[in-house]
SELOVEX-203508 format. One record per atom (N, C-alpha, C): residue number from 0; residue in three letters; x, y, z negated. Coordinates in Angstrom, 1 decimal. Layout:
+-----+--------+--------+--------+--------+
: num : residu :   east :  north :     up :
+-----+--------+--------+--------+--------+
: NUM :    ala :      X :      Y :      Z :
...
+-----+--------+--------+--------+--------+
***
This chain:
+-----+--------+--------+--------+--------+
: num : residu :   east :  north :     up :
+-----+--------+--------+--------+--------+
:   0 :    met :   55.7 :  -17.1 :   60.1 :
:   0 :    met :   56.3 :  -17.5 :   58.5 :
:   0 :    met :   55.5 :  -17.5 :   57.1 :
:   1 :    phe :   54.8 :  -16.2 :   57.3 :
:   1 :    phe :   54.1 :  -16.1 :   56.0 :
:   1 :    phe :   52.7 :  -17.0 :   55.9 :
:   2 :    lys :   52.3 :  -17.2 :   57.2 :
:   2 :    lys :   51.4 :  -18.1 :   57.0 :
:   2 :    lys :   51.4 :  -19.5 :   56.6 :
:   3 :    lys :   52.8 :  -19.9 :   57.0 :
:   3 :    lys :   53.0 :  -21.3 :   56.6 :
:   3 :    lys :   53.2 :  -21.2 :   55.1 :
:   4 :    phe :   53.8 :  -20.0 :   54.4 :
:   4 :    phe :   54.0 :  -20.0 :   53.2 :
:   4 :    phe :   52.7 :  -20.2 :   52.3 :
:   5 :    leu :   51.8 :  -19.6 :   52.9 :
:   5 :    leu :   50.5 :  -19.4 :   52.3 :
:   5 :    leu :   49.7 :  -20.9 :   52.3 :
:   6 :    ile :   49.8 :  -21.5 :   53.4 :
:   6 :    ile :   49.2 :  -22.8 :   53.5 :
:   6 :    ile :   50.2 :  -23.8 :   52.6 :
:   7 :    thr :   51.1 :  -23.7 :   52.8 :
:   7 :    thr :   52.0 :  -24.4 :   51.7 :
:   7 :    thr :   51.6 :  -24.2 :   50.3 :
:   8 :    leu :   51.7 :  -23.3 :   49.9 :
:   8 :    leu :   51.1 :  -22.7 :   48.5 :
:   8 :    leu :   49.9 :  -23.3 :   48.2 :
:   9 :    leu :   48.9 :  -22.9 :   49.2 :
:   9 :    leu :   47.6 :  -23.5 :   49.0 :
:   9 :    leu :   47.5 :  -25.3 :   48.7 :
:  10 :    ile :   48.2 :  -25.8 :   49.6 :
:  10 :    ile :   48.3 :  -27.2 :   49.4 :
:  10 :    ile :   48.8 :  -27.5 :   48.0 :
:  11 :    leu :   49.8 :  -27.2 :   47.8 :
:  11 :    leu :   50.6 :  -27.1 :   46.5 :
:  11 :    leu :   49.3 :  -26.9 :   45.3 :
:  12 :    phe :   49.0 :  -25.9 :   45.6 :
:  12 :    phe :   47.8 :  -25.7 :   44.3 :
:  12 :    phe :   46.7 :  -26.5 :   44.3 :
:  13 :    thr :   46.2 :  -27.0 :   45.5 :
:  13 :    thr :   45.3 :  -28.0 :   45.3 :
:  13 :    thr :   45.7 :  -29.5 :   44.9 :
:  14 :    phe :   47.0 :  -29.7 :   45.0 :
:  14 :    phe :   47.0 :  -31.2 :   44.6 :
:  14 :    phe :   47.6 :  -31.0 :   43.2 :
:  15 :    thr :   47.9 :  -29.9 :   42.7 :
:  15 :    thr :   48.6 :  -29.8 :   41.3 :
:  15 :    thr :   47.3 :  -29.3 :   40.2 :
:  16 :    phe :   46.4 :  -28.7 :   40.8 :
:  16 :    phe :   45.6 :  -28.0 :   40.0 :
:  16 :    phe :   44.9 :  -29.1 :   38.8 :
:  17 :    pro :   44.5 :  -30.4 :   39.4 :
:  17 :    pro :   44.0 :  -31.3 :   38.2 :
:  17 :    pro :   44.7 :  -31.6 :   37.0 :
:  18 :    leu :   46.2 :  -31.2 :   37.2 :
:  18 :    leu :   47.2 :  -31.4 :   36.2 :
:  18 :    leu :   47.0 :  -30.5 :   35.1 :
:  19 :    tyr :   46.3 :  -29.2 :   35.5 :
:  19 :    tyr :   46.2 :  -28.2 :   34.5 :
:  19 :    tyr :   44.8 :  -28.2 :   34.0 :
:  20 :    ser :   44.0 :  -29.1 :   34.5 :
:  20 :    ser :   42.5 :  -29.0 :   34.0 :
:  20 :    ser :   42.4 :  -29.1 :   32.4 :
:  21 :    ala :   41.1 :  -28.6 :   32.0 :
:  21 :    ala :   41.0 :  -28.5 :   30.2 :
:  21 :    ala :   40.9 :  -30.1 :   29.9 :
:  22 :    gly :   40.2 :  -30.9 :   30.4 :
:  22 :    gly :   40.1 :  -32.4 :   30.0 :
:  22 :    gly :   40.7 :  -33.4 :   30.5 :
:  23 :    thr :   40.5 :  -34.6 :   29.7 :
:  23 :    thr :   41.1 :  -35.6 :   30.6 :
:  23 :    thr :   40.3 :  -36.6 :   30.5 :
:  24 :    ser :   39.8 :  -37.7 :   31.4 :
:  24 :    ser :   39.1 :  -38.5 :   31.1 :
:  24 :    ser :   39.6 :  -40.0 :   30.5 :
:  25 :    asp :   41.0 :  -40.1 :   30.3 :
:  25 :    asp :   41.5 :  -41.0 :   29.8 :
:  25 :    asp :   41.5 :  -41.3 :   28.3 :
:  26 :    gly :   40.8 :  -40.2 :   27.6 :
:  26 :    gly :   40.9 :  -40.4 :   26.4 :
:  26 :    gly :   42.0 :  -39.9 :   25.5 :
:  27 :    ser :   43.0 :  -39.4 :   26.3 :
:  27 :    ser :   44.0 :  -38.8 :   25.4 :
:  27 :    ser :   43.8 :  -37.8 :   24.6 :
:  28 :    ser :   43.0 :  -37.0 :   24.8 :
:  28 :    ser :   42.5 :  -35.9 :   24.0 :
:  28 :    ser :   42.0 :  -36.3 :   22.6 :
:  29 :    lys :   41.3 :  -37.5 :   22.9 :
:  29 :    lys :   40.8 :  -38.0 :   21.6 :
:  29 :    lys :   41.7 :  -38.4 :   20.5 :
:  30 :    ile :   42.7 :  -39.3 :   21.1 :
:  30 :    ile :   43.8 :  -39.2 :   20.6 :
:  30 :    ile :   44.8 :  -38.3 :   19.9 :
:  31 :    asn :   45.0 :  -37.2 :   20.6 :
:  31 :    asn :   45.8 :  -36.2 :   20.4 :
:  31 :    asn :   45.1 :  -35.3 :   19.3 :
:  32 :    asn :   43.6 :  -35.3 :   19.1 :
:  32 :    asn :   43.1 :  -34.5 :   18.0 :
:  32 :    asn :   43.2 :  -35.4 :   16.7 :
:  33 :    phe :   43.4 :  -36.8 :   16.8 :
:  33 :    phe :   43.6 :  -37.4 :   15.6 :
:  33 :    phe :   44.9 :  -37.2 :   15.3 :
:  34 :    lys :   45.8 :  -37.4 :   16.2 :
:  34 :    lys :   47.2 :  -37.0 :   15.8 :
:  34 :    lys :   47.5 :  -35.7 :   15.1 :
:  35 :    lys :   46.8 :  -34.7 :   15.8 :
:  35 :    lys :   46.9 :  -33.0 :   15.2 :
:  35 :    lys :   46.5 :  -33.2 :   13.9 :
:  36 :    ala :   45.2 :  -33.9 :   13.7 :
:  36 :    ala :   44.6 :  -33.9 :   12.1 :
:  36 :    ala :   45.5 :  -34.6 :   11.3 :
:  37 :    ser :   46.1 :  -35.6 :   11.6 :
:  37 :    ser :   46.8 :  -36.7 :   10.9 :
:  37 :    ser :   48.2 :  -35.9 :   10.5 :
:  38 :    ser :   48.8 :  -35.1 :   11.5 :
:  38 :    ser :   50.0 :  -34.1 :   11.2 :
:  38 :    ser :   49.5 :  -32.9 :   10.1 :
:  39 :    leu :   48.5 :  -32.4 :   10.1 :
:  39 :    leu :   48.1 :  -31.3 :    9.6 :
:  39 :    leu :   47.9 :  -31.8 :    7.9 :
:  40 :    ile :   47.3 :  -33.1 :    8.0 :
:  40 :    ile :   47.2 :  -33.6 :    6.6 :
:  40 :    ile :   48.4 :  -33.8 :    6.0 :
:  41 :    lys :   49.4 :  -34.5 :    6.7 :
:  41 :    lys :   50.8 :  -34.7 :    6.0 :
:  41 :    lys :   51.4 :  -33.3 :    5.8 :
:  42 :    gln :   51.2 :  -32.4 :    6.6 :
:  42 :    gln :   51.8 :  -31.1 :    5.9 :
:  42 :    gln :   51.2 :  -30.6 :    4.7 :
:  43 :    ala :   49.9 :  -30.7 :    4.6 :
:  43 :    ala :   49.3 :  -30.2 :    3.4 :
:  43 :    ala :   49.4 :  -30.9 :    2.5 :
:  44 :    lys :   49.6 :  -32.3 :    2.3 :
:  44 :    lys :   50.3 :  -32.9 :    1.1 :
:  44 :    lys :   51.5 :  -32.5 :    0.8 :
:  45 :    lys :   52.3 :  -32.1 :    1.7 :
:  45 :    lys :   53.9 :  -31.5 :    1.2 :
:  45 :    lys :   53.4 :  -30.3 :    0.7 :
:  46 :    tyr :   52.5 :  -29.3 :    0.9 :
:  46 :    tyr :   52.1 :  -28.3 :    0.2 :
:  46 :    tyr :   51.6 :  -28.3 :   -1.0 :
:  47 :    glu :   50.8 :  -29.3 :   -1.1 :
:  47 :    glu :   50.1 :  -29.7 :   -2.5 :
:  47 :    glu :   51.3 :  -29.9 :   -3.6 :
:  48 :    lys :   52.1 :  -30.8 :   -2.9 :
:  48 :    lys :   53.4 :  -31.1 :   -4.1 :
:  48 :    lys :   54.1 :  -30.0 :   -4.5 :
:  49 :    lys :   54.2 :  -28.9 :   -3.8 :
:  49 :    lys :   54.9 :  -27.9 :   -3.7 :
:  49 :    lys :   54.3 :  -26.7 :   -4.7 :
:  50 :    gly :   52.9 :  -27.3 :   -4.9 :
:  50 :    gly :   52.1 :  -26.3 :   -5.7 :
:  50 :    gly :   51.5 :  -25.2 :   -4.7 :
:  51 :    lys :   51.7 :  -25.4 :   -3.4 :
:  51 :    lys :   51.2 :  -24.2 :   -2.6 :
:  51 :    lys :   49.8 :  -24.6 :   -2.1 :
:  52 :    ile :   48.8 :  -24.5 :   -3.0 :
:  52 :    ile :   47.5 :  -25.2 :   -3.1 :
:  52 :    ile :   46.8 :  -24.4 :   -1.7 :
:  53 :    lys :   46.9 :  -22.9 :   -1.7 :
:  53 :    lys :   46.2 :  -22.2 :   -0.6 :
:  53 :    lys :   46.6 :  -22.8 :    1.0 :
:  54 :    lys :   47.9 :  -22.9 :    0.6 :
:  54 :    lys :   48.5 :  -23.2 :    2.3 :
:  54 :    lys :   48.0 :  -24.6 :    2.6 :
:  55 :    ala :   48.0 :  -25.6 :    1.7 :
:  55 :    ala :   47.5 :  -26.9 :    1.7 :
:  55 :    ala :   46.0 :  -27.0 :    2.0 :
:  56 :    glu :   45.2 :  -26.1 :    1.4 :
:  56 :    glu :   43.7 :  -26.1 :    1.8 :
:  56 :    glu :   43.5 :  -25.8 :    3.3 :
:  57 :    lys :   44.3 :  -24.7 :    3.8 :
:  57 :    lys :   44.2 :  -24.1 :    4.8 :
:  57 :    lys :   44.2 :  -25.3 :    6.0 :
:  58 :    lys :   45.6 :  -26.1 :    5.7 :
:  58 :    lys :   45.9 :  -27.4 :    6.6 :
:  58 :    lys :   44.7 :  -28.3 :    6.6 :
:  59 :    phe :   44.0 :  -28.8 :    5.2 :
:  59 :    phe :   43.0 :  -29.6 :    5.3 :
:  59 :    phe :   41.8 :  -29.2 :    5.9 :
:  60 :    lys :   41.5 :  -27.6 :    6.2 :
:  60 :    lys :   40.6 :  -27.4 :    6.8 :
:  60 :    lys :   40.9 :  -27.2 :    8.5 :
:  61 :    lys :   42.0 :  -27.1 :    8.8 :
:  61 :    lys :   42.1 :  -27.2 :   10.1 :
:  61 :    lys :   42.0 :  -28.6 :   10.7 :
:  62 :    ala :   42.6 :  -29.4 :    9.6 :
:  62 :    ala :   42.4 :  -31.0 :   10.0 :
:  62 :    ala :   41.0 :  -31.4 :   10.1 :
:  63 :    leu :   40.3 :  -30.7 :    9.5 :
:  63 :    leu :   38.8 :  -30.9 :    9.3 :
:  63 :    leu :   38.2 :  -31.1 :   10.8 :
:  64 :    glu :   38.6 :  -29.8 :   11.2 :
:  64 :    glu :   38.3 :  -29.2 :   12.6 :
:  64 :    glu :   38.5 :  -30.3 :   13.6 :
:  65 :    tyr :   39.6 :  -30.8 :   13.8 :
:  65 :    tyr :   40.3 :  -32.1 :   14.5 :
:  65 :    tyr :   39.5 :  -33.2 :   14.5 :
:  66 :    leu :   39.2 :  -33.6 :   13.1 :
:  66 :    leu :   38.9 :  -34.8 :   12.9 :
:  66 :    leu :   37.1 :  -34.7 :   13.3 :
:  67 :    ile :   36.6 :  -33.8 :   13.0 :
:  67 :    ile :   35.1 :  -33.7 :   13.6 :
:  67 :    ile :   34.9 :  -33.9 :   14.7 :
:  68 :    ile :   35.7 :  -33.2 :   15.8 :
:  68 :    ile :   35.6 :  -33.5 :   17.2 :
:  68 :    ile :   36.2 :  -35.0 :   17.6 :
:  69 :    thr :   37.1 :  -35.5 :   16.8 :
:  69 :    thr :   37.3 :  -36.6 :   17.0 :
:  69 :    thr :   36.2 :  -37.9 :   16.7 :
:  70 :    asn :   35.6 :  -37.5 :   15.6 :
:  70 :    asn :   34.5 :  -38.3 :   15.6 :
:  70 :    asn :   33.1 :  -38.3 :   16.0 :
:  71 :    lys :   33.2 :  -36.9 :   16.8 :
:  71 :    lys :   32.1 :  -36.8 :   17.8 :
:  71 :    lys :   32.5 :  -37.4 :   18.8 :
:  72 :    asn :   33.6 :  -37.3 :   19.2 :
:  72 :    asn :   33.9 :  -38.1 :   20.7 :
:  72 :    asn :   34.1 :  -39.6 :   20.8 :
:  73 :    asn :   34.5 :  -40.0 :   19.5 :
:  73 :    asn :   34.7 :  -41.5 :   19.1 :
:  73 :    asn :   34.2 :  -41.7 :   17.8 :
:  74 :    pro :   32.8 :  -41.9 :   17.8 :
:  74 :    pro :   32.3 :  -42.1 :   16.4 :
:  74 :    pro :   32.3 :  -43.5 :   15.9 :
:  75 :    asn :   32.4 :  -43.2 :   14.5 :
:  75 :    asn :   32.3 :  -44.5 :   13.7 :
:  75 :    asn :   33.6 :  -45.4 :   13.6 :
:  76 :    gln :   34.7 :  -44.7 :   13.3 :
:  76 :    gln :   35.9 :  -45.4 :   13.5 :
:  76 :    gln :   36.5 :  -45.2 :   11.9 :
:  77 :    pro :   36.8 :  -46.3 :   11.5 :
:  77 :    pro :   36.8 :  -46.1 :   10.0 :
:  77 :    pro :   38.4 :  -45.3 :    9.6 :
:  78 :    asp :   39.3 :  -45.2 :   10.5 :
:  78 :    asp :   40.5 :  -44.2 :   10.0 :
:  78 :    asp :   39.8 :  -42.9 :   10.2 :
:  79 :    thr :   39.3 :  -42.3 :   11.1 :
:  79 :    thr :   38.7 :  -41.2 :   11.1 :
:  79 :    thr :   37.9 :  -40.6 :   10.2 :
:  80 :    leu :   36.7 :  -41.5 :    9.8 :
:  80 :    leu :   35.9 :  -41.3 :    8.5 :
:  80 :    leu :   36.8 :  -41.3 :    7.2 :
:  81 :    asn :   37.9 :  -42.2 :    7.3 :
:  81 :    asn :   38.6 :  -42.1 :    5.9 :
:  81 :    asn :   39.3 :  -40.7 :    5.8 :
:  82 :    tyr :   39.9 :  -40.2 :    7.0 :
:  82 :    tyr :   40.5 :  -38.9 :    7.1 :
:  82 :    tyr :   39.6 :  -37.6 :    6.7 :
:  83 :    leu :   38.1 :  -37.9 :    7.4 :
:  83 :    leu :   37.1 :  -37.1 :    7.0 :
:  83 :    leu :   36.9 :  -36.7 :    5.7 :
:  84 :    gly :   36.8 :  -38.0 :    5.1 :
:  84 :    gly :   36.6 :  -37.9 :    3.6 :
:  84 :    gly :   37.6 :  -37.2 :    2.7 :
:  85 :    phe :   38.9 :  -37.7 :    3.1 :
:  85 :    phe :   40.1 :  -37.3 :    2.5 :
:  85 :    phe :   40.1 :  -35.7 :    2.5 :
:  86 :    ala :   40.1 :  -35.1 :    3.6 :
:  86 :    ala :   40.3 :  -33.8 :    3.9 :
:  86 :    ala :   39.2 :  -33.2 :    2.9 :
:  87 :    ser :   37.9 :  -33.7 :    3.2 :
:  87 :    ser :   36.8 :  -32.9 :    2.5 :
:  87 :    ser :   36.9 :  -32.8 :    1.2 :
:  88 :    arg :   37.4 :  -34.2 :    0.5 :
:  88 :    arg :   37.7 :  -34.3 :   -0.8 :
:  88 :    arg :   38.4 :  -33.2 :   -1.4 :
:  89 :    lys :   39.8 :  -33.1 :   -0.6 :
:  89 :    lys :   40.7 :  -32.2 :   -1.0 :
:  89 :    lys :   40.2 :  -30.8 :   -1.0 :
:  90 :    ile :   39.4 :  -30.3 :   -0.3 :
:  90 :    ile :   38.8 :  -28.9 :   -0.1 :
:  90 :    ile :   37.6 :  -28.7 :   -1.2 :
:  91 :    gly :   37.1 :  -29.9 :   -1.8 :
:  91 :    gly :   36.1 :  -29.6 :   -3.0 :
:  91 :    gly :   34.9 :  -30.2 :   -2.4 :
:  92 :    lys :   34.9 :  -30.8 :   -1.3 :
:  92 :    lys :   33.5 :  -31.0 :   -0.7 :
:  92 :    lys :   33.2 :  -32.7 :   -0.8 :
:  93 :    tyr :   32.9 :  -32.8 :   -2.4 :
:  93 :    tyr :   32.8 :  -34.2 :   -2.7 :
:  93 :    tyr :   31.8 :  -34.6 :   -2.0 :
:  94 :    lys :   30.6 :  -34.2 :   -1.8 :
:  94 :    lys :   29.4 :  -35.0 :   -1.4 :
:  94 :    lys :   29.7 :  -35.5 :    0.0 :
:  95 :    glu :   29.9 :  -34.4 :    1.1 :
:  95 :    glu :   30.4 :  -35.0 :    2.1 :
:  95 :    glu :   31.4 :  -35.9 :    2.3 :
:  96 :    ala :   32.6 :  -35.8 :    1.4 :
:  96 :    ala :   33.7 :  -36.9 :    1.4 :
:  96 :    ala :   33.0 :  -38.3 :    1.1 :
:  97 :    glu :   32.1 :  -38.0 :    0.0 :
:  97 :    glu :   31.9 :  -39.6 :   -0.3 :
:  97 :    glu :   30.9 :  -40.0 :    0.9 :
:  98 :    glu :   30.1 :  -39.3 :    1.4 :
:  98 :    glu :   29.4 :  -39.8 :    2.8 :
:  98 :    glu :   30.2 :  -40.2 :    3.6 :
:  99 :    tyr :   31.5 :  -39.5 :    4.1 :
:  99 :    tyr :   32.2 :  -39.9 :    4.9 :
:  99 :    tyr :   33.1 :  -41.6 :    4.6 :
: 100 :    tyr :   33.2 :  -41.6 :    3.1 :
: 100 :    tyr :   33.9 :  -43.0 :    2.8 :
: 100 :    tyr :   33.0 :  -44.1 :    2.9 :
: 101 :    leu :   31.8 :  -43.7 :    2.5 :
: 101 :    leu :   30.6 :  -44.7 :    2.6 :
: 101 :    leu :   30.4 :  -45.3 :    4.1 :
: 102 :    ala :   30.6 :  -44.5 :    4.8 :
: 102 :    ala :   30.2 :  -44.8 :    6.1 :
: 102 :    ala :   31.2 :  -45.7 :    6.6 :
: 103 :    gly :   32.4 :  -45.2 :    6.3 :
: 103 :    gly :   33.5 :  -46.0 :    6.8 :
: 103 :    gly :   33.4 :  -47.6 :    6.1 :
: 104 :    leu :   33.1 :  -47.6 :    5.0 :
: 104 :    leu :   33.0 :  -48.8 :    4.3 :
: 104 :    leu :   32.1 :  -49.8 :    4.7 :
: 105 :    lys :   31.0 :  -49.0 :    5.5 :
: 105 :    lys :   29.9 :  -49.8 :    6.1 :
: 105 :    lys :   30.5 :  -50.7 :    7.1 :
: 106 :    ile :   31.5 :  -50.0 :    7.8 :
: 106 :    ile :   32.1 :  -50.3 :    9.0 :
: 106 :    ile :   33.2 :  -51.4 :    8.7 :
: 107 :    lys :   33.9 :  -50.8 :    7.9 :
: 107 :    lys :   34.9 :  -52.0 :    7.4 :
: 107 :    lys :   35.2 :  -51.9 :    6.0 :
: 108 :    pro :   34.5 :  -52.8 :    5.0 :
: 108 :    pro :   34.6 :  -52.9 :    3.7 :
: 108 :    pro :   35.8 :  -52.8 :    3.1 :
: 109 :    asn :   36.5 :  -53.5 :    3.4 :
: 109 :    asn :   38.0 :  -53.9 :    3.0 :
: 109 :    asn :   39.1 :  -53.0 :    3.3 :
: 110 :    his :   38.7 :  -51.8 :    3.7 :
: 110 :    his :   39.6 :  -50.7 :    4.3 :
: 110 :    his :   40.2 :  -50.2 :    3.0 :
: 111 :    asn :   41.5 :  -50.4 :    2.9 :
: 111 :    asn :   42.4 :  -50.3 :    1.5 :
: 111 :    asn :   42.5 :  -48.7 :    1.4 :
: 112 :    gly :   42.8 :  -47.8 :    2.6 :
: 112 :    gly :   42.7 :  -46.4 :    2.2 :
: 112 :    gly :   41.3 :  -45.9 :    1.9 :
: 113 :    ile :   40.4 :  -46.2 :    2.4 :
: 113 :    ile :   39.0 :  -45.8 :    2.1 :
: 113 :    ile :   38.8 :  -46.1 :    0.5 :
: 114 :    asn :   39.1 :  -47.5 :    0.3 :
: 114 :    asn :   38.7 :  -47.9 :   -0.9 :
: 114 :    asn :   39.5 :  -47.0 :   -2.3 :
: 115 :    glu :   40.7 :  -46.9 :   -1.9 :
: 115 :    glu :   41.5 :  -45.8 :   -2.7 :
: 115 :    glu :   41.1 :  -44.5 :   -2.8 :
: 116 :    tyr :   40.8 :  -43.9 :   -1.8 :
: 116 :    tyr :   40.5 :  -42.5 :   -1.8 :
: 116 :    tyr :   39.2 :  -42.2 :   -2.3 :
: 117 :    leu :   38.1 :  -43.3 :   -2.0 :
: 117 :    leu :   36.7 :  -43.5 :   -2.7 :
: 117 :    leu :   37.0 :  -43.2 :   -4.5 :
: 118 :    gly :   37.9 :  -44.3 :   -4.7 :
: 118 :    gly :   37.9 :  -44.2 :   -6.1 :
: 118 :    gly :   38.8 :  -43.2 :   -6.5 :
: 119 :    glu :   39.5 :  -42.3 :   -6.2 :
: 119 :    glu :   39.9 :  -41.2 :   -6.6 :
: 119 :    glu :   38.8 :  -40.2 :   -6.5 :
: 120 :    leu :   38.1 :  -40.2 :   -5.6 :
: 120 :    leu :   36.9 :  -39.2 :   -5.5 :
: 120 :    leu :   35.9 :  -39.5 :   -6.9 :
: 121 :    tyr :   35.7 :  -40.9 :   -7.1 :
: 121 :    tyr :   35.0 :  -41.3 :   -8.5 :
: 121 :    tyr :   35.7 :  -40.7 :   -9.6 :
: 122 :    ile :   37.2 :  -40.8 :   -9.8 :
: 122 :    ile :   37.6 :  -40.4 :  -10.7 :
: 122 :    ile :   37.4 :  -38.7 :  -11.1 :
: 123 :    ser :   37.7 :  -38.2 :   -9.7 :
: 123 :    ser :   37.5 :  -36.7 :   -9.7 :
: 123 :    ser :   36.2 :  -36.4 :  -10.1 :
: 124 :    thr :   35.0 :  -37.2 :   -9.9 :
: 124 :    thr :   33.6 :  -36.8 :  -10.3 :
: 124 :    thr :   33.1 :  -37.6 :  -11.5 :
: 125 :    asn :   34.0 :  -37.8 :  -12.5 :
: 125 :    asn :   33.9 :  -38.6 :  -13.9 :
: 125 :    asn :   33.1 :  -39.6 :  -13.6 :
: 126 :    arg :   33.3 :  -40.7 :  -12.8 :
: 126 :    arg :   32.7 :  -41.8 :  -12.4 :
: 126 :    arg :   33.8 :  -43.0 :  -12.2 :
: 127 :    ile :   34.2 :  -43.2 :  -13.6 :
: 127 :    ile :   35.7 :  -44.0 :  -13.7 :
: 127 :    ile :   34.8 :  -45.5 :  -13.3 :
: 128 :    glu :   33.6 :  -45.9 :  -14.0 :
: 128 :    glu :   33.6 :  -47.3 :  -13.7 :
: 128 :    glu :   33.4 :  -47.5 :  -12.3 :
: 129 :    lys :   32.6 :  -46.4 :  -11.3 :
: 129 :    lys :   32.8 :  -46.8 :   -9.8 :
: 129 :    lys :   34.2 :  -47.1 :   -9.3 :
: 130 :    ala :   35.1 :  -45.9 :   -9.7 :
: 130 :    ala :   36.5 :  -46.1 :   -9.3 :
: 130 :    ala :   37.3 :  -47.5 :   -9.7 :
: 131 :    lys :   36.8 :  -48.0 :  -10.7 :
: 131 :    lys :   37.0 :  -49.3 :  -11.1 :
: 131 :    lys :   36.6 :  -50.6 :  -10.2 :
: 132 :    glu :   35.2 :  -50.3 :   -9.8 :
: 132 :    glu :   34.7 :  -51.2 :   -8.6 :
: 132 :    glu :   35.6 :  -51.2 :   -7.4 :
: 133 :    arg :   36.2 :  -50.0 :   -7.0 :
: 133 :    arg :   37.1 :  -49.9 :   -5.9 :
: 133 :    arg :   38.4 :  -50.5 :   -6.0 :
: 134 :    leu :   38.8 :  -50.5 :   -7.1 :
: 134 :    leu :   40.1 :  -51.1 :   -7.4 :
: 134 :    leu :   39.7 :  -52.6 :   -7.6 :
: 135 :    lys :   38.7 :  -53.1 :   -8.0 :
: 135 :    lys :   38.7 :  -54.7 :   -7.7 :
: 135 :    lys :   38.3 :  -55.1 :   -6.3 :
: 136 :    val :   37.9 :  -54.1 :   -5.4 :
: 136 :    val :   38.0 :  -54.6 :   -4.2 :
: 136 :    val :   39.5 :  -54.6 :   -3.4 :
: 137 :    leu :   40.3 :  -53.9 :   -3.9 :
: 137 :    leu :   41.8 :  -53.8 :   -3.6 :
: 137 :    leu :   42.7 :  -54.7 :   -4.3 :
: 138 :    glu :   42.0 :  -55.2 :   -5.5 :
: 138 :    glu :   43.1 :  -56.3 :   -6.3 :
: 138 :    glu :   43.9 :  -57.2 :   -5.8 :
: 139 :    asn :   43.5 :  -57.9 :   -4.8 :
: 139 :    asn :   44.0 :  -58.8 :   -4.0 :
: 139 :    asn :   45.0 :  -58.5 :   -2.8 :
: 140 :    cys :   44.9 :  -57.3 :   -2.4 :
: 140 :    cys :   45.7 :  -56.8 :   -1.2 :
: 140 :    cys :   47.0 :  -56.6 :   -1.5 :
: 141 :    asn :   47.6 :  -56.8 :   -2.4 :
: 141 :    asn :   49.1 :  -56.5 :   -2.7 :
: 141 :    asn :   49.7 :  -55.2 :   -1.9 :
: 142 :    cys :   48.9 :  -54.2 :   -2.4 :
: 142 :    cys :   49.3 :  -53.1 :   -1.6 :
: 142 :    cys :   49.3 :  -51.8 :   -2.2 :
: 143 :    glu :   50.2 :  -50.7 :   -1.8 :
: 143 :    glu :   50.2 :  -49.3 :   -2.7 :
: 143 :    glu :   49.1 :  -49.0 :   -2.9 :
: 144 :    glu :   48.0 :  -49.0 :   -2.0 :
: 144 :    glu :   46.8 :  -48.1 :   -2.5 :
: 144 :    glu :   46.0 :  -48.8 :   -3.8 :
: 145 :    phe :   46.4 :  -50.2 :   -4.0 :
: 145 :    phe :   45.9 :  -50.7 :   -5.5 :
: 145 :    phe :   46.7 :  -50.0 :   -6.6 :
: 146 :    lys :   47.9 :  -50.0 :   -6.3 :
: 146 :    lys :   48.8 :  -49.5 :   -7.3 :
: 146 :    lys :   48.5 :  -48.0 :   -7.6 :
: 147 :    glu :   48.2 :  -47.0 :   -6.4 :
: 147 :    glu :   48.0 :  -45.8 :   -6.9 :
: 147 :    glu :   46.7 :  -45.6 :   -7.4 :
: 148 :    leu :   45.8 :  -46.6 :   -6.8 :
: 148 :    leu :   44.5 :  -46.2 :   -7.6 :
: 148 :    leu :   44.5 :  -46.9 :   -8.9 :
: 149 :    lys :   45.2 :  -47.6 :   -9.3 :
: 149 :    lys :   45.1 :  -48.3 :  -10.7 :
: 149 :    lys :   46.0 :  -47.3 :  -11.8 :
: 150 :    asn :   47.0 :  -46.4 :  -11.2 :
: 150 :    asn :   47.7 :  -45.6 :  -12.0 :
: 150 :    asn :   46.8 :  -44.2 :  -12.0 :
: 151 :    ser :   46.0 :  -43.9 :  -11.0 :
: 151 :    ser :   45.1 :  -42.5 :  -11.0 :
: 151 :    ser :   43.8 :  -43.0 :  -12.2 :
: 152 :    ile :   43.4 :  -44.3 :  -12.1 :
: 152 :    ile :   42.3 :  -44.6 :  -12.9 :
: 152 :    ile :   43.0 :  -44.2 :  -14.3 :
: 153 :    asn :   44.1 :  -45.0 :  -14.6 :
: 153 :    asn :   44.5 :  -44.7 :  -15.9 :
: 153 :    asn :   44.7 :  -43.5 :  -16.3 :
: 154 :    lys :   45.3 :  -42.7 :  -15.7 :
: 154 :    lys :   45.5 :  -41.1 :  -15.6 :
: 154 :    lys :   44.0 :  -40.5 :  -16.1 :
: 155 :    gly :   43.1 :  -40.9 :  -15.2 :
: 155 :    gly :   41.9 :  -40.1 :  -15.2 :
: 155 :    gly :   41.1 :  -40.8 :  -16.5 :
: 156 :    ser :   41.2 :  -42.1 :  -17.0 :
: 156 :    ser :   40.6 :  -42.6 :  -18.0 :
: 156 :    ser :   41.0 :  -41.8 :  -19.3 :
: 157 :    ser :   42.3 :  -41.3 :  -19.3 :
: 157 :    ser :   42.7 :  -40.7 :  -20.5 :
: 157 :    ser :   42.1 :  -39.4 :  -20.5 :
: 158 :    lys :   41.7 :  -38.8 :  -19.5 :
: 158 :    lys :   40.9 :  -37.5 :  -19.6 :
: 158 :    lys :   39.4 :  -37.5 :  -20.0 :
: 159 :    tyr :   38.9 :  -38.4 :  -19.9 :
: 159 :    tyr :   37.6 :  -38.6 :  -20.0 :
: 159 :    tyr :   37.4 :  -39.3 :  -21.5 :
+-----+--------+--------+--------+--------+
***
């Protein structure tokens, strides 16, 4: 009886073990890392709105970890590069952020999010004319990104 139990347990363990393995070959971990990063960025934005900057920064840094893995496993995806740039910019890594944004624009020059966020980076680094160039790219999109960047430029121009 005990022998049957052990054999059954061994067979059960053998057939269920792959379900608990660390990696998957279907790419779902790539998607999960991007989703985790996206969720962390949304949380960080909420903290920012509430003025909880340190908590927001912590979330942006964690999101960067997931995005770096995502980019390593599935390189040169404009949405990943956009978020890499966004999270980098939010923690003050402007040079890295610009590199990610520009890499994304090489792949997809009319990416609304990248153009908006790169424009915002240019405002943050006192390059208003470059921000206006990004706005020009967005002017015919009839999108929220155009409105937000235009508003940011108007606010940023009054500072300088």
